N, C-alpha and C positions, 0 to 999 in steps of 0.2 A: 661677097667680101661683108667678113666676117671677124670680132675678136673675141676674145677669151676674157671675160670677165670674172674671177672667182669659179669657174666651173660652168657658166652660163655661156654662149655663143649671141650672140648681138648682129643681128644681119644691118650693115650701113646699106645697102641698098638703095632701100627705104628709110628718106634721112631722117635724122632723131635731132632734140633738142636738149644741152644741156642748158639748166640754170644756171646764175651765180649766185655763190654764197659767204659774203665776204665777214669775215672776222678780223676786218683789221678798221683802224680807227679815222684812215688816211685816204679813202679809196677816193676815184676819182667823181662818181656818183653815190655809192651806199653810203660810204663809209661809216663807222661808226653807230650805224641805224640799229644793226643788231646785240647789240654789246650785253642786253639783258637777258639773261637764259631761255626763261618766255618765250619773248621775243623771236629770241634763233630760231627756237623748233617752230615757232608757230608759219617763220617764211619758209622754212622747213618744207612743212605740210604744205603751205600753197604752191608752191615750186612741184613739191610729185602730184598734189591734187590737180594742178590744172596740165599735167602732162609730162614733163621731164621727165627722159631718161634718163637722164646723168645731174648728179649735182658736185658741180665743182667748187670745194671749196680753198678759200684763200688767205693766206693768213700773214700774207705780205707785200700794199700792194705795190702795181708795176706802172702808176700810173706815172709821165716825165716830171723825173725831178722828185721823184720818189724819194722821204728819206729811209739811209738806212735803217732795220733791223734785224736783228741779233740773233744766230742760229737759237740761242736758248729762249730769246723772245717767240720767233718763228714757231718752235716748236710748243711752248707754254701754247700757243695758241691756237695752233693746228689738229692736234691731237684731243685733247678737252673734246674741240667740234667735233671732229670724226665721232668719237666714242658717243658723243650726244646723241648726232644724227641717228646714231645704228641703235643705239637704247627704243629710241621710240617708235622706227621706222627698220627696220632689217633685211627686211630687204629691198632697201638704195641703194643704186648703184653710186659710189664718191669718188668722183675725181679731186687728187691731193695737186695744185695749182703750187708747183714748189719749183725752187733750183738746185734747192737743198736736197742731197742725193740721201745725207742723216738724217732730214727734215722728212724724204717722203717711202726712207727704209720704215720709220716710224710710224709714220699713216699706214703707210700700207699693214706692217703690223697690228694698227687698232681697226683696219677694216678694208678700207679702202679699197679700190677695186685698178684704180688705174692715176699714172701719173701724167702730170701735167706741164712740162716745162717752158718757161717760155725761153731758155737760151741754148735747146739743144744739148745740153752737157757743156757747154762753150762755159758758164760760170763756177760750171765744178766737176772736175779731172775724172771722180767717183759717180759720176750721177748714170751713165751707162752702161757702167760696170755692175752700178747697183739693181740697177730696172733688170736687167739679163740676168740677174741672179734674183731675182723674186721671179720672174718670170707677171710680170703684166703688160697690158696693152703700156707704150708709152705715146705719148704728144709732145712734136716737137716742132717748137715755130721757129720760125723765121726772123732774127734781127742784128744787133749790133749792137758792142760793145755793153752798158746795163742801165737804168732805167734812170738813171744821175746823167748818162753821158749823152744817153741816143738821140734823143735830139739835134747835136751838133755832127751827126755819123752818116749824114744822108747823100750823101755824093757818091752815085753812077752811072755808069758811063749804059749801063742796058740791064735795068733793076730786075726784071722779068727773066733775064739768061742765068743774069748774078744771083739770083733767087733761086731758079732750078739747079747750077752747080753747085750751090748752099746744101740745099736737099739731096742730092744724088752722095755725095762728100758726107755729110750727115746718116744719112739712111744705111751704106754702107759702113761703118760705123756701131749703127745701132746692131747693125748684123752680127758684126763680128763679136760682139757682145753677147752673143744668142738672143738677142729683143725680136720674136716674131712677129706684135702689133703692134705695128708702126702708125701714127695720122700724121697729117704733115698741117700746120698752118701756119697762108702765109705770113704771119701776122701783124693784120693792118693797124696804123698809130706806132709802131716801134722802129726807131732809126728810117722814118716815111714822112715824107712831106705829104701834105694835102691831094696836091696832083697826082702824087707818086699812088697812094694810096689807089685813087680812082685808077688809076693805070696796071695794076695791080690787080685790082677786080674785075677790070674791064678784058684783062691775059687770062683770065683762074683757071680757063679750060684746060690753060695748055699745064698746069701740072698735074691735071690728072695723065699725065706720062708718065707718072713717078709710079704709077699702076696701083700707089697709097692711099685710103681715104683723105679727105680734107677736111678742118675745120674751119669755120668761119669764122670771126666774133671783130663783129664791125657795132655793138648794143652800145648806143647812143657815146658812142665816140666822134673826138673834135672834126675827124673828116663832115659829118654828119653836124652836129652842128656847128662850125666853125664855120660854115658853106651856107647855112642857114641863116645864121645870126643869132641865134636861140641860145638854151642853155640846155645842157645835159639831161633837166629834168622836159626838156621841152622836143627832146629828140626823139620820140617812140615814132612817130609816124614819118620819118627820118628814117628810124632804125628795122623797119617793117617793108618799106624799100625795098633797100640795100639787101634785108637777111632776102626778099624774096628773089633779085635779082643773081645772088649767092647759091643761090638753088638754083638756077636756068647756067648758072655757069659749072654746078657740078659739086658744091659743099657734101659733105654725110653729113653733117653735126654744123649747126648753130648752135653758139655759146653766146646767152643772151640772161639778159636781166628780167626783161618783161616774155616769163615762157606759155601762158594764155596768147598773145598774141603771135608768139613764133608759131606754136602747132598750129595754128588758124592759117599760118603761112606756108605750113609744109602739107599741113591737110588741102589745102586750093589747088596750092600749085600739084600735088599730087593725082589731084583727081582730074587735074585740066590735061597730065599730059598722056587720061587712059585712051 
């Protein structure tokens, strides 16, 4: 189970960690923290030093009810961020977190290696064609609606069954556009209630039947802090618990804010399986 990142084959049979680096002013946990160039680079260095395999750069906050960001603004944030990271850390493998084809194309041309799309092509009908032409790995997430409307779109008869059908359709579409390396993301927190998030996590091993790698992104999300009655800043312990559960359910990539703790979870869990 490998993905090709700029000519380097990454083996996902051993779980990997993806560190989140937002260049947005309104992300739910770290929004606006890394505005200054020096602080941004310092955080990128920390992500890599702590052992992340990938850096996921986001230029459009996708938290519930997030403000709309124009394509021009997203491009103006994304491209310089990718270029800046690679200027200082040429070997970094960057994932571009965007649902827009034009932003994905610009990010890959700037040196990013992966496209991470929360909408699996649902918010830009040119996305899959673009990714297929770029010949890069594609992370496709499950969601409904947009970040502005998704909280109202949580009516499912059988959420896991419907998600499996969604991924069956989306991966087939991706294949038709020549996308070879596909990773699926259950989309915790996107168009799902708190209880639905836990149902999906509890049954996440069922997504292995797709035969695609699975990315789990639960880091400091409301399914943790609302359940515990704490803030996102106080949700690290809960995040580690859910990351460990995700690993036990077959996660191949953990997408996290806190790299050191996730790397330790992977190391301990992997040793436990020996």
